[in-house]
PDB file of all heavy atoms in Angstrom:
ATOM      1  N   MET A   1      40.695  69.926  96.294  1.00  0.00           N
ATOM      2  CA  MET A   1      40.426  70.903  97.314  1.00  0.00           C
ATOM      3  C   MET A   1      39.143  71.641  96.946  1.00  0.00           C
ATOM      4  O   MET A   1      38.886  71.915  95.788  1.00  0.00           O
ATOM      5  CB  MET A   1      41.585  71.892  97.430  1.00  0.00           C
ATOM      6  CG  MET A   1      41.308  72.935  98.475  1.00  0.00           C
ATOM      7  SD  MET A   1      42.385  74.362  98.385  1.00  0.00           S
ATOM      8  CE  MET A   1      43.664  73.893  99.474  1.00  0.00           C
ATOM      9  N   PHE A   2      38.363  71.962  97.951  1.00  0.00           N
ATOM     10  CA  PHE A   2      37.099  72.656  97.752  1.00  0.00           C
ATOM     11  C   PHE A   2      37.008  73.776  98.774  1.00  0.00           C
ATOM     12  O   PHE A   2      37.242  73.568  99.959  1.00  0.00           O
ATOM     13  CB  PHE A   2      35.936  71.686  97.921  1.00  0.00           C
ATOM     14  CG  PHE A   2      34.593  72.338  97.882  1.00  0.00           C
ATOM     15  CD1 PHE A   2      34.035  72.720  96.674  1.00  0.00           C
ATOM     16  CD2 PHE A   2      33.890  72.589  99.036  1.00  0.00           C
ATOM     17  CE1 PHE A   2      32.792  73.331  96.626  1.00  0.00           C
ATOM     18  CE2 PHE A   2      32.648  73.196  99.005  1.00  0.00           C
ATOM     19  CZ  PHE A   2      32.100  73.561  97.792  1.00  0.00           C
ATOM     20  N   ASN A   3      36.698  74.961  98.314  1.00  0.00           N
ATOM     21  CA  ASN A   3      36.472  76.114  99.183  1.00  0.00           C
ATOM     22  C   ASN A   3      35.074  76.645  98.918  1.00  0.00           C
ATOM     23  O   ASN A   3      34.644  76.699  97.774  1.00  0.00           O
ATOM     24  CB  ASN A   3      37.482  77.228  98.909  1.00  0.00           C
ATOM     25  CG  ASN A   3      38.874  76.834  99.288  1.00  0.00           C
ATOM     26  OD1 ASN A   3      39.117  76.424 100.401  1.00  0.00           O
ATOM     27  ND2 ASN A   3      39.787  76.939  98.347  1.00  0.00           N
ATOM     28  N   GLU A   4      34.417  77.042  99.979  1.00  0.00           N
ATOM     29  CA  GLU A   4      33.088  77.640  99.844  1.00  0.00           C
ATOM     30  C   GLU A   4      33.064  78.902 100.685  1.00  0.00           C
ATOM     31  O   GLU A   4      33.493  78.900 101.834  1.00  0.00           O
ATOM     32  CB  GLU A   4      32.020  76.672 100.329  1.00  0.00           C
ATOM     33  CG  GLU A   4      30.632  77.236 100.236  1.00  0.00           C
ATOM     34  CD  GLU A   4      29.558  76.256 100.692  1.00  0.00           C
ATOM     35  OE1 GLU A   4      29.898  75.162 101.153  1.00  0.00           O
ATOM     36  OE2 GLU A   4      28.389  76.606 100.579  1.00  0.00           O
ATOM     37  N   ILE A   5      32.545  79.964 100.107  1.00  0.00           N
ATOM     38  CA  ILE A   5      32.401  81.223 100.831  1.00  0.00           C
ATOM     39  C   ILE A   5      30.931  81.602 100.823  1.00  0.00           C
ATOM     40  O   ILE A   5      30.300  81.668  99.770  1.00  0.00           O
ATOM     41  CB  ILE A   5      33.242  82.338 100.182  1.00  0.00           C
ATOM     42  CG1 ILE A   5      34.712  81.967 100.234  1.00  0.00           C
ATOM     43  CG2 ILE A   5      32.975  83.663 100.870  1.00  0.00           C
ATOM     44  CD1 ILE A   5      35.607  82.925  99.491  1.00  0.00           C
ATOM     45  N   CYS A   6      30.401  81.816 102.008  1.00  0.00           N
ATOM     46  CA  CYS A   6      29.004  82.230 102.159  1.00  0.00           C
ATOM     47  C   CYS A   6      28.976  83.478 103.037  1.00  0.00           C
ATOM     48  O   CYS A   6      29.760  83.601 103.969  1.00  0.00           O
ATOM     49  CB  CYS A   6      28.174  81.143 102.812  1.00  0.00           C
ATOM     50  SG  CYS A   6      28.078  79.628 101.871  1.00  0.00           S
ATOM     51  N   ILE A   7      28.054  84.360 102.747  1.00  0.00           N
ATOM     52  CA  ILE A   7      27.881  85.558 103.550  1.00  0.00           C
ATOM     53  C   ILE A   7      26.480  85.513 104.158  1.00  0.00           C
ATOM     54  O   ILE A   7      25.489  85.353 103.452  1.00  0.00           O
ATOM     55  CB  ILE A   7      28.059  86.830 102.699  1.00  0.00           C
ATOM     56  CG1 ILE A   7      29.478  86.863 102.127  1.00  0.00           C
ATOM     57  CG2 ILE A   7      27.761  88.076 103.524  1.00  0.00           C
ATOM     58  CD1 ILE A   7      29.722  87.967 101.123  1.00  0.00           C
ATOM     59  N   TYR A   8      26.446  85.629 105.481  1.00  0.00           N
ATOM     60  CA  TYR A   8      25.177  85.618 106.191  1.00  0.00           C
ATOM     61  C   TYR A   8      24.983  86.963 106.876  1.00  0.00           C
ATOM     62  O   TYR A   8      25.917  87.503 107.445  1.00  0.00           O
ATOM     63  CB  TYR A   8      25.166  84.516 107.260  1.00  0.00           C
ATOM     64  CG  TYR A   8      25.350  83.129 106.701  1.00  0.00           C
ATOM     65  CD1 TYR A   8      26.599  82.535 106.632  1.00  0.00           C
ATOM     66  CD2 TYR A   8      24.254  82.414 106.234  1.00  0.00           C
ATOM     67  CE1 TYR A   8      26.764  81.261 106.122  1.00  0.00           C
ATOM     68  CE2 TYR A   8      24.408  81.144 105.719  1.00  0.00           C
ATOM     69  CZ  TYR A   8      25.667  80.574 105.671  1.00  0.00           C
ATOM     70  OH  TYR A   8      25.830  79.315 105.155  1.00  0.00           O
ATOM     71  N   GLU A   9      23.787  87.466 106.812  1.00  0.00           N
ATOM     72  CA  GLU A   9      23.446  88.677 107.547  1.00  0.00           C
ATOM     73  C   GLU A   9      22.392  88.302 108.574  1.00  0.00           C
ATOM     74  O   GLU A   9      21.485  87.527 108.291  1.00  0.00           O
ATOM     75  CB  GLU A   9      22.890  89.734 106.603  1.00  0.00           C
ATOM     76  CG  GLU A   9      23.931  90.310 105.676  1.00  0.00           C
ATOM     77  CD  GLU A   9      23.397  91.485 104.878  1.00  0.00           C
ATOM     78  OE1 GLU A   9      22.753  92.364 105.481  1.00  0.00           O
ATOM     79  OE2 GLU A   9      23.621  91.490 103.663  1.00  0.00           O
ATOM     80  N   ALA A  10      22.541  88.859 109.761  1.00  0.00           N
ATOM     81  CA  ALA A  10      21.608  88.525 110.833  1.00  0.00           C
ATOM     82  C   ALA A  10      21.296  89.761 111.661  1.00  0.00           C
ATOM     83  O   ALA A  10      22.112  90.687 111.749  1.00  0.00           O
ATOM     84  CB  ALA A  10      22.202  87.457 111.729  1.00  0.00           C
ATOM     85  N   LYS A  11      20.148  89.738 112.253  1.00  0.00           N
ATOM     86  CA  LYS A  11      19.787  90.818 113.164  1.00  0.00           C
ATOM     87  C   LYS A  11      20.656  90.722 114.414  1.00  0.00           C
ATOM     88  O   LYS A  11      21.021  89.631 114.856  1.00  0.00           O
ATOM     89  CB  LYS A  11      18.314  90.703 113.558  1.00  0.00           C
ATOM     90  CG  LYS A  11      17.376  90.922 112.389  1.00  0.00           C
ATOM     91  CD  LYS A  11      15.937  90.813 112.837  1.00  0.00           C
ATOM     92  CE  LYS A  11      15.012  91.033 111.648  1.00  0.00           C
ATOM     93  NZ  LYS A  11      13.608  90.930 112.036  1.00  0.00           N
ATOM     94  N   ILE A  12      20.998  91.863 114.961  1.00  0.00           N
ATOM     95  CA  ILE A  12      21.866  91.916 116.144  1.00  0.00           C
ATOM     96  C   ILE A  12      21.315  91.057 117.280  1.00  0.00           C
ATOM     97  O   ILE A  12      22.061  90.341 117.934  1.00  0.00           O
ATOM     98  CB  ILE A  12      22.038  93.381 116.619  1.00  0.00           C
ATOM     99  CG1 ILE A  12      22.765  94.205 115.562  1.00  0.00           C
ATOM    100  CG2 ILE A  12      22.758  93.445 117.951  1.00  0.00           C
ATOM    101  CD1 ILE A  12      24.192  93.788 115.296  1.00  0.00           C
ATOM    102  N   GLU A  13      20.023  91.067 117.482  1.00  0.00           N
ATOM    103  CA  GLU A  13      19.440  90.308 118.593  1.00  0.00           C
ATOM    104  C   GLU A  13      19.503  88.797 118.382  1.00  0.00           C
ATOM    105  O   GLU A  13      19.325  88.024 119.318  1.00  0.00           O
ATOM    106  CB  GLU A  13      17.998  90.754 118.884  1.00  0.00           C
ATOM    107  CG  GLU A  13      17.039  90.599 117.722  1.00  0.00           C
ATOM    108  CD  GLU A  13      16.950  91.818 116.822  1.00  0.00           C
ATOM    109  OE1 GLU A  13      17.740  92.761 116.953  1.00  0.00           O
ATOM    110  OE2 GLU A  13      16.062  91.800 115.963  1.00  0.00           O
ATOM    111  N   LYS A  14      19.779  88.350 117.169  1.00  0.00           N
ATOM    112  CA  LYS A  14      19.898  86.924 116.868  1.00  0.00           C
ATOM    113  C   LYS A  14      21.350  86.464 116.792  1.00  0.00           C
ATOM    114  O   LYS A  14      21.630  85.304 116.514  1.00  0.00           O
ATOM    115  CB  LYS A  14      19.212  86.598 115.531  1.00  0.00           C
ATOM    116  CG  LYS A  14      17.729  86.822 115.519  1.00  0.00           C
ATOM    117  CD  LYS A  14      17.045  85.725 116.277  1.00  0.00           C
ATOM    118  CE  LYS A  14      15.546  85.832 116.127  1.00  0.00           C
ATOM    119  NZ  LYS A  14      14.859  84.725 116.756  1.00  0.00           N
ATOM    120  N   GLN A  15      22.286  87.348 117.029  1.00  0.00           N
ATOM    121  CA  GLN A  15      23.700  87.069 116.844  1.00  0.00           C
ATOM    122  C   GLN A  15      24.170  85.857 117.658  1.00  0.00           C
ATOM    123  O   GLN A  15      24.838  84.974 117.122  1.00  0.00           O
ATOM    124  CB  GLN A  15      24.518  88.296 117.224  1.00  0.00           C
ATOM    125  CG  GLN A  15      25.989  88.137 117.004  1.00  0.00           C
ATOM    126  CD  GLN A  15      26.733  89.436 117.251  1.00  0.00           C
ATOM    127  OE1 GLN A  15      26.142  90.500 117.321  1.00  0.00           O
ATOM    128  NE2 GLN A  15      28.024  89.348 117.392  1.00  0.00           N
ATOM    129  N   ASP A  16      23.865  85.807 118.929  1.00  0.00           N
ATOM    130  CA  ASP A  16      24.309  84.686 119.768  1.00  0.00           C
ATOM    131  C   ASP A  16      23.720  83.363 119.287  1.00  0.00           C
ATOM    132  O   ASP A  16      24.415  82.345 119.251  1.00  0.00           O
ATOM    133  CB  ASP A  16      23.922  84.922 121.227  1.00  0.00           C
ATOM    134  CG  ASP A  16      24.709  86.063 121.860  1.00  0.00           C
ATOM    135  OD1 ASP A  16      25.812  86.370 121.364  1.00  0.00           O
ATOM    136  OD2 ASP A  16      24.213  86.636 122.846  1.00  0.00           O
ATOM    137  N   GLU A  17      22.455  83.384 118.908  1.00  0.00           N
ATOM    138  CA  GLU A  17      21.792  82.175 118.424  1.00  0.00           C
ATOM    139  C   GLU A  17      22.470  81.656 117.140  1.00  0.00           C
ATOM    140  O   GLU A  17      22.712  80.460 116.988  1.00  0.00           O
ATOM    141  CB  GLU A  17      20.325  82.493 118.152  1.00  0.00           C
ATOM    142  CG  GLU A  17      19.501  81.336 117.684  1.00  0.00           C
ATOM    143  CD  GLU A  17      18.044  81.722 117.436  1.00  0.00           C
ATOM    144  OE1 GLU A  17      17.567  82.723 118.007  1.00  0.00           O
ATOM    145  OE2 GLU A  17      17.400  81.009 116.657  1.00  0.00           O
ATOM    146  N   ILE A  18      22.796  82.551 116.252  1.00  0.00           N
ATOM    147  CA  ILE A  18      23.418  82.161 114.983  1.00  0.00           C
ATOM    148  C   ILE A  18      24.847  81.678 115.208  1.00  0.00           C
ATOM    149  O   ILE A  18      25.274  80.697 114.592  1.00  0.00           O
ATOM    150  CB  ILE A  18      23.352  83.319 113.974  1.00  0.00           C
ATOM    151  CG1 ILE A  18      21.899  83.492 113.551  1.00  0.00           C
ATOM    152  CG2 ILE A  18      24.261  83.075 112.783  1.00  0.00           C
ATOM    153  CD1 ILE A  18      21.617  84.663 112.671  1.00  0.00           C
ATOM    154  N   GLU A  19      25.589  82.306 116.099  1.00  0.00           N
ATOM    155  CA  GLU A  19      26.946  81.848 116.393  1.00  0.00           C
ATOM    156  C   GLU A  19      26.927  80.428 116.955  1.00  0.00           C
ATOM    157  O   GLU A  19      27.758  79.598 116.582  1.00  0.00           O
ATOM    158  CB  GLU A  19      27.632  82.805 117.360  1.00  0.00           C
ATOM    159  CG  GLU A  19      28.025  84.106 116.719  1.00  0.00           C
ATOM    160  CD  GLU A  19      28.694  85.063 117.683  1.00  0.00           C
ATOM    161  OE1 GLU A  19      29.113  84.648 118.782  1.00  0.00           O
ATOM    162  OE2 GLU A  19      28.801  86.253 117.321  1.00  0.00           O
ATOM    163  N   THR A  20      25.981  80.133 117.818  1.00  0.00           N
ATOM    164  CA  THR A  20      25.843  78.784 118.369  1.00  0.00           C
ATOM    165  C   THR A  20      25.510  77.786 117.270  1.00  0.00           C
ATOM    166  O   THR A  20      26.094  76.700 117.198  1.00  0.00           O
ATOM    167  CB  THR A  20      24.749  78.756 119.455  1.00  0.00           C
ATOM    168  OG1 THR A  20      25.113  79.653 120.498  1.00  0.00           O
ATOM    169  CG2 THR A  20      24.567  77.364 120.024  1.00  0.00           C
ATOM    170  N   LEU A  21      24.600  78.155 116.389  1.00  0.00           N
ATOM    171  CA  LEU A  21      24.225  77.288 115.274  1.00  0.00           C
ATOM    172  C   LEU A  21      25.416  77.007 114.362  1.00  0.00           C
ATOM    173  O   LEU A  21      25.646  75.864 113.951  1.00  0.00           O
ATOM    174  CB  LEU A  21      23.085  77.918 114.475  1.00  0.00           C
ATOM    175  CG  LEU A  21      22.624  77.152 113.241  1.00  0.00           C
ATOM    176  CD1 LEU A  21      22.087  75.777 113.624  1.00  0.00           C
ATOM    177  CD2 LEU A  21      21.582  77.946 112.485  1.00  0.00           C
ATOM    178  N   MET A  22      26.212  78.025 114.060  1.00  0.00           N
ATOM    179  CA  MET A  22      27.368  77.838 113.191  1.00  0.00           C
ATOM    180  C   MET A  22      28.391  76.899 113.819  1.00  0.00           C
ATOM    181  O   MET A  22      29.032  76.111 113.129  1.00  0.00           O
ATOM    182  CB  MET A  22      28.013  79.184 112.858  1.00  0.00           C
ATOM    183  CG  MET A  22      27.169  80.035 111.965  1.00  0.00           C
ATOM    184  SD  MET A  22      26.792  79.168 110.422  1.00  0.00           S
ATOM    185  CE  MET A  22      26.096  80.457 109.469  1.00  0.00           C
ATOM    186  N   LYS A  23      28.560  76.957 115.130  1.00  0.00           N
ATOM    187  CA  LYS A  23      29.468  76.028 115.811  1.00  0.00           C
ATOM    188  C   LYS A  23      28.959  74.592 115.681  1.00  0.00           C
ATOM    189  O   LYS A  23      29.754  73.664 115.464  1.00  0.00           O
ATOM    190  CB  LYS A  23      29.616  76.411 117.283  1.00  0.00           C
ATOM    191  CG  LYS A  23      30.417  77.672 117.488  1.00  0.00           C
ATOM    192  CD  LYS A  23      30.466  78.075 118.946  1.00  0.00           C
ATOM    193  CE  LYS A  23      31.164  79.412 119.104  1.00  0.00           C
ATOM    194  NZ  LYS A  23      31.125  79.894 120.487  1.00  0.00           N
ATOM    195  N   GLU A  24      27.650  74.401 115.785  1.00  0.00           N
ATOM    196  CA  GLU A  24      27.068  73.068 115.630  1.00  0.00           C
ATOM    197  C   GLU A  24      27.240  72.568 114.193  1.00  0.00           C
ATOM    198  O   GLU A  24      27.559  71.397 113.971  1.00  0.00           O
ATOM    199  CB  GLU A  24      25.588  73.086 116.006  1.00  0.00           C
ATOM    200  CG  GLU A  24      25.342  73.325 117.474  1.00  0.00           C
ATOM    201  CD  GLU A  24      23.874  73.512 117.811  1.00  0.00           C
ATOM    202  OE1 GLU A  24      23.003  73.281 116.939  1.00  0.00           O
ATOM    203  OE2 GLU A  24      23.593  73.893 118.964  1.00  0.00           O
ATOM    204  N   VAL A  25      27.056  73.442 113.224  1.00  0.00           N
ATOM    205  CA  VAL A  25      27.212  73.074 111.814  1.00  0.00           C
ATOM    206  C   VAL A  25      28.664  72.695 111.533  1.00  0.00           C
ATOM    207  O   VAL A  25      28.935  71.690 110.866  1.00  0.00           O
ATOM    208  CB  VAL A  25      26.744  74.226 110.895  1.00  0.00           C
ATOM    209  CG1 VAL A  25      27.118  73.966 109.454  1.00  0.00           C
ATOM    210  CG2 VAL A  25      25.243  74.431 111.026  1.00  0.00           C
ATOM    211  N   ALA A  26      29.607  73.464 112.050  1.00  0.00           N
ATOM    212  CA  ALA A  26      31.023  73.166 111.847  1.00  0.00           C
ATOM    213  C   ALA A  26      31.381  71.813 112.451  1.00  0.00           C
ATOM    214  O   ALA A  26      32.091  71.013 111.828  1.00  0.00           O
ATOM    215  CB  ALA A  26      31.891  74.264 112.457  1.00  0.00           C
ATOM    216  N   ALA A  27      30.871  71.529 113.643  1.00  0.00           N
ATOM    217  CA  ALA A  27      31.138  70.233 114.281  1.00  0.00           C
ATOM    218  C   ALA A  27      30.572  69.097 113.437  1.00  0.00           C
ATOM    219  O   ALA A  27      31.209  68.041 113.284  1.00  0.00           O
ATOM    220  CB  ALA A  27      30.543  70.212 115.684  1.00  0.00           C
ATOM    221  N   PHE A  28      29.393  69.282 112.859  1.00  0.00           N
ATOM    222  CA  PHE A  28      28.802  68.264 111.989  1.00  0.00           C
ATOM    223  C   PHE A  28      29.671  68.025 110.757  1.00  0.00           C
ATOM    224  O   PHE A  28      29.970  66.884 110.402  1.00  0.00           O
ATOM    225  CB  PHE A  28      27.391  68.665 111.562  1.00  0.00           C
ATOM    226  CG  PHE A  28      26.862  67.801 110.444  1.00  0.00           C
ATOM    227  CD1 PHE A  28      26.471  66.502 110.683  1.00  0.00           C
ATOM    228  CD2 PHE A  28      26.790  68.287 109.153  1.00  0.00           C
ATOM    229  CE1 PHE A  28      26.002  65.687 109.653  1.00  0.00           C
ATOM    230  CE2 PHE A  28      26.325  67.504 108.119  1.00  0.00           C
ATOM    231  CZ  PHE A  28      25.925  66.192 108.367  1.00  0.00           C
ATOM    232  N   TYR A  29      30.089  69.108 110.093  1.00  0.00           N
ATOM    233  CA  TYR A  29      30.918  68.959 108.895  1.00  0.00           C
ATOM    234  C   TYR A  29      32.215  68.223 109.199  1.00  0.00           C
ATOM    235  O   TYR A  29      32.706  67.455 108.377  1.00  0.00           O
ATOM    236  CB  TYR A  29      31.225  70.317 108.261  1.00  0.00           C
ATOM    237  CG  TYR A  29      30.100  70.870 107.421  1.00  0.00           C
ATOM    238  CD1 TYR A  29      29.701  72.189 107.528  1.00  0.00           C
ATOM    239  CD2 TYR A  29      29.416  70.071 106.513  1.00  0.00           C
ATOM    240  CE1 TYR A  29      28.665  72.707 106.762  1.00  0.00           C
ATOM    241  CE2 TYR A  29      28.385  70.573 105.735  1.00  0.00           C
ATOM    242  CZ  TYR A  29      28.018  71.891 105.870  1.00  0.00           C
ATOM    243  OH  TYR A  29      26.991  72.380 105.099  1.00  0.00           O
ATOM    244  N   MET A  30      32.783  68.444 110.370  1.00  0.00           N
ATOM    245  CA  MET A  30      34.040  67.784 110.729  1.00  0.00           C
ATOM    246  C   MET A  30      33.869  66.271 110.888  1.00  0.00           C
ATOM    247  O   MET A  30      34.843  65.536 110.829  1.00  0.00           O
ATOM    248  CB  MET A  30      34.623  68.392 112.008  1.00  0.00           C
ATOM    249  CG  MET A  30      35.172  69.796 111.811  1.00  0.00           C
ATOM    250  SD  MET A  30      36.475  69.917 110.569  1.00  0.00           S
ATOM    251  CE  MET A  30      37.768  68.975 111.346  1.00  0.00           C
ATOM    252  N   THR A  31      32.641  65.793 111.061  1.00  0.00           N
ATOM    253  CA  THR A  31      32.407  64.352 111.179  1.00  0.00           C
ATOM    254  C   THR A  31      32.330  63.669 109.819  1.00  0.00           C
ATOM    255  O   THR A  31      32.369  62.449 109.741  1.00  0.00           O
ATOM    256  CB  THR A  31      31.099  64.044 111.946  1.00  0.00           C
ATOM    257  OG1 THR A  31      29.976  64.503 111.181  1.00  0.00           O
ATOM    258  CG2 THR A  31      31.089  64.699 113.319  1.00  0.00           C
ATOM    259  N   LEU A  32      32.219  64.442 108.751  1.00  0.00           N
ATOM    260  CA  LEU A  32      32.092  63.873 107.414  1.00  0.00           C
ATOM    261  C   LEU A  32      33.458  63.433 106.893  1.00  0.00           C
ATOM    262  O   LEU A  32      34.463  64.097 107.128  1.00  0.00           O
ATOM    263  CB  LEU A  32      31.461  64.897 106.468  1.00  0.00           C
ATOM    264  CG  LEU A  32      30.066  65.375 106.841  1.00  0.00           C
ATOM    265  CD1 LEU A  32      29.609  66.439 105.857  1.00  0.00           C
ATOM    266  CD2 LEU A  32      29.089  64.226 106.870  1.00  0.00           C
ATOM    267  N   PRO A  33      33.485  62.304 106.168  1.00  0.00           N
ATOM    268  CA  PRO A  33      34.766  61.834 105.631  1.00  0.00           C
ATOM    269  C   PRO A  33      35.351  62.821 104.624  1.00  0.00           C
ATOM    270  O   PRO A  33      34.634  63.380 103.804  1.00  0.00           O
ATOM    271  CB  PRO A  33      34.405  60.511 104.956  1.00  0.00           C
ATOM    272  CG  PRO A  33      32.930  60.445 104.875  1.00  0.00           C
ATOM    273  CD  PRO A  33      32.362  61.457 105.816  1.00  0.00           C
ATOM    274  N   GLY A  34      36.631  63.037 104.734  1.00  0.00           N
ATOM    275  CA  GLY A  34      37.325  63.916 103.799  1.00  0.00           C
ATOM    276  C   GLY A  34      37.382  65.369 104.218  1.00  0.00           C
ATOM    277  O   GLY A  34      38.129  66.150 103.641  1.00  0.00           O
ATOM    278  N   VAL A  35      36.614  65.754 105.206  1.00  0.00           N
ATOM    279  CA  VAL A  35      36.639  67.152 105.665  1.00  0.00           C
ATOM    280  C   VAL A  35      37.862  67.340 106.551  1.00  0.00           C
ATOM    281  O   VAL A  35      38.061  66.622 107.524  1.00  0.00           O
ATOM    282  CB  VAL A  35      35.348  67.518 106.426  1.00  0.00           C
ATOM    283  CG1 VAL A  35      35.450  68.924 107.000  1.00  0.00           C
ATOM    284  CG2 VAL A  35      34.153  67.402 105.511  1.00  0.00           C
ATOM    285  N   VAL A  36      38.684  68.317 106.208  1.00  0.00           N
ATOM    286  CA  VAL A  36      39.918  68.569 106.935  1.00  0.00           C
ATOM    287  C   VAL A  36      39.749  69.726 107.912  1.00  0.00           C
ATOM    288  O   VAL A  36      40.230  69.689 109.034  1.00  0.00           O
ATOM    289  CB  VAL A  36      41.072  68.871 105.951  1.00  0.00           C
ATOM    290  CG1 VAL A  36      42.334  69.246 106.690  1.00  0.00           C
ATOM    291  CG2 VAL A  36      41.301  67.679 105.041  1.00  0.00           C
ATOM    292  N   ASP A  37      39.038  70.777 107.492  1.00  0.00           N
ATOM    293  CA  ASP A  37      38.903  71.950 108.343  1.00  0.00           C
ATOM    294  C   ASP A  37      37.646  72.722 107.972  1.00  0.00           C
ATOM    295  O   ASP A  37      37.253  72.757 106.806  1.00  0.00           O
ATOM    296  CB  ASP A  37      40.122  72.857 108.181  1.00  0.00           C
ATOM    297  CG  ASP A  37      40.241  73.911 109.269  1.00  0.00           C
ATOM    298  OD1 ASP A  37      39.602  73.755 110.330  1.00  0.00           O
ATOM    299  OD2 ASP A  37      40.979  74.879 109.062  1.00  0.00           O
ATOM    300  N   VAL A  38      37.021  73.324 108.957  1.00  0.00           N
ATOM    301  CA  VAL A  38      35.843  74.168 108.751  1.00  0.00           C
ATOM    302  C   VAL A  38      36.056  75.417 109.586  1.00  0.00           C
ATOM    303  O   VAL A  38      36.384  75.332 110.773  1.00  0.00           O
ATOM    304  CB  VAL A  38      34.544  73.460 109.213  1.00  0.00           C
ATOM    305  CG1 VAL A  38      33.355  74.385 109.072  1.00  0.00           C
ATOM    306  CG2 VAL A  38      34.319  72.176 108.441  1.00  0.00           C
ATOM    307  N   LYS A  39      35.888  76.571 108.969  1.00  0.00           N
ATOM    308  CA  LYS A  39      36.050  77.834 109.692  1.00  0.00           C
ATOM    309  C   LYS A  39      34.898  78.769 109.356  1.00  0.00           C
ATOM    310  O   LYS A  39      34.480  78.866 108.215  1.00  0.00           O
ATOM    311  CB  LYS A  39      37.352  78.523 109.295  1.00  0.00           C
ATOM    312  CG  LYS A  39      38.579  77.784 109.727  1.00  0.00           C
ATOM    313  CD  LYS A  39      39.822  78.528 109.329  1.00  0.00           C
ATOM    314  CE  LYS A  39      41.036  77.710 109.705  1.00  0.00           C
ATOM    315  NZ  LYS A  39      42.273  78.314 109.273  1.00  0.00           N
ATOM    316  N   TYR A  40      34.422  79.425 110.372  1.00  0.00           N
ATOM    317  CA  TYR A  40      33.446  80.498 110.199  1.00  0.00           C
ATOM    318  C   TYR A  40      34.061  81.741 110.813  1.00  0.00           C
ATOM    319  O   TYR A  40      34.553  81.711 111.934  1.00  0.00           O
ATOM    320  CB  TYR A  40      32.127  80.168 110.897  1.00  0.00           C
ATOM    321  CG  TYR A  40      31.328  79.112 110.170  1.00  0.00           C
ATOM    322  CD1 TYR A  40      31.373  77.783 110.564  1.00  0.00           C
ATOM    323  CD2 TYR A  40      30.539  79.461 109.083  1.00  0.00           C
ATOM    324  CE1 TYR A  40      30.657  76.823 109.871  1.00  0.00           C
ATOM    325  CE2 TYR A  40      29.825  78.507 108.401  1.00  0.00           C
ATOM    326  CZ  TYR A  40      29.875  77.177 108.802  1.00  0.00           C
ATOM    327  OH  TYR A  40      29.176  76.228 108.129  1.00  0.00           O
ATOM    328  N   ASN A  41      34.063  82.823 110.071  1.00  0.00           N
ATOM    329  CA  ASN A  41      34.614  84.086 110.546  1.00  0.00           C
ATOM    330  C   ASN A  41      33.507  85.099 110.751  1.00  0.00           C
ATOM    331  O   ASN A  41      32.612  85.207 109.917  1.00  0.00           O
ATOM    332  CB  ASN A  41      35.635  84.637 109.548  1.00  0.00           C
ATOM    333  CG  ASN A  41      36.818  83.725 109.384  1.00  0.00           C
ATOM    334  OD1 ASN A  41      37.402  83.297 110.375  1.00  0.00           O
ATOM    335  ND2 ASN A  41      37.154  83.412 108.159  1.00  0.00           N
ATOM    336  N   LYS A  42      33.615  85.824 111.819  1.00  0.00           N
ATOM    337  CA  LYS A  42      32.637  86.866 112.114  1.00  0.00           C
ATOM    338  C   LYS A  42      33.241  88.212 111.746  1.00  0.00           C
ATOM    339  O   LYS A  42      34.324  88.571 112.203  1.00  0.00           O
ATOM    340  CB  LYS A  42      32.314  86.828 113.609  1.00  0.00           C
ATOM    341  CG  LYS A  42      31.356  87.891 114.039  1.00  0.00           C
ATOM    342  CD  LYS A  42      31.112  87.746 115.523  1.00  0.00           C
ATOM    343  CE  LYS A  42      30.348  88.905 116.069  1.00  0.00           C
ATOM    344  NZ  LYS A  42      30.203  88.820 117.530  1.00  0.00           N
ATOM    345  N   GLU A  43      32.545  88.926 110.879  1.00  0.00           N
ATOM    346  CA  GLU A  43      32.997  90.258 110.489  1.00  0.00           C
ATOM    347  C   GLU A  43      32.540  91.243 111.554  1.00  0.00           C
ATOM    348  O   GLU A  43      31.378  91.267 111.926  1.00  0.00           O
ATOM    349  CB  GLU A  43      32.427  90.635 109.141  1.00  0.00           C
ATOM    350  CG  GLU A  43      32.873  92.004 108.678  1.00  0.00           C
ATOM    351  CD  GLU A  43      32.293  92.380 107.336  1.00  0.00           C
ATOM    352  OE1 GLU A  43      32.338  91.551 106.418  1.00  0.00           O
ATOM    353  OE2 GLU A  43      31.770  93.488 107.232  1.00  0.00           O
ATOM    354  N   LYS A  44      33.443  92.037 111.992  1.00  0.00           N
ATOM    355  CA  LYS A  44      33.101  93.057 112.996  1.00  0.00           C
ATOM    356  C   LYS A  44      32.709  94.318 112.273  1.00  0.00           C
ATOM    357  O   LYS A  44      33.415  94.809 111.402  1.00  0.00           O
ATOM    358  CB  LYS A  44      34.265  93.293 113.921  1.00  0.00           C
ATOM    359  CG  LYS A  44      34.590  92.054 114.715  1.00  0.00           C
ATOM    360  CD  LYS A  44      35.726  92.261 115.673  1.00  0.00           C
ATOM    361  CE  LYS A  44      35.951  90.939 116.380  1.00  0.00           C
ATOM    362  NZ  LYS A  44      36.964  91.007 117.371  1.00  0.00           N
ATOM    363  N   THR A  45      31.540  94.844 112.620  1.00  0.00           N
ATOM    364  CA  THR A  45      31.067  96.059 111.981  1.00  0.00           C
ATOM    365  C   THR A  45      31.034  97.203 112.959  1.00  0.00           C
ATOM    366  O   THR A  45      31.077  97.060 114.112  1.00  0.00           O
ATOM    367  CB  THR A  45      29.660  95.857 111.377  1.00  0.00           C
ATOM    368  OG1 THR A  45      28.777  95.435 112.407  1.00  0.00           O
ATOM    369  CG2 THR A  45      29.714  94.837 110.275  1.00  0.00           C
TER     370      THR A  45
END
């Protein structure tokens, strides 16, 4: 099992762009062999 935790900070005006990018990255990771689940969580401030 492998877990990775990353923290990203973004400007408010780039928030939608980054959320879209993260969805694309998650979809890519799910195509790789052995990947079971990918989750990105948004912290509400």
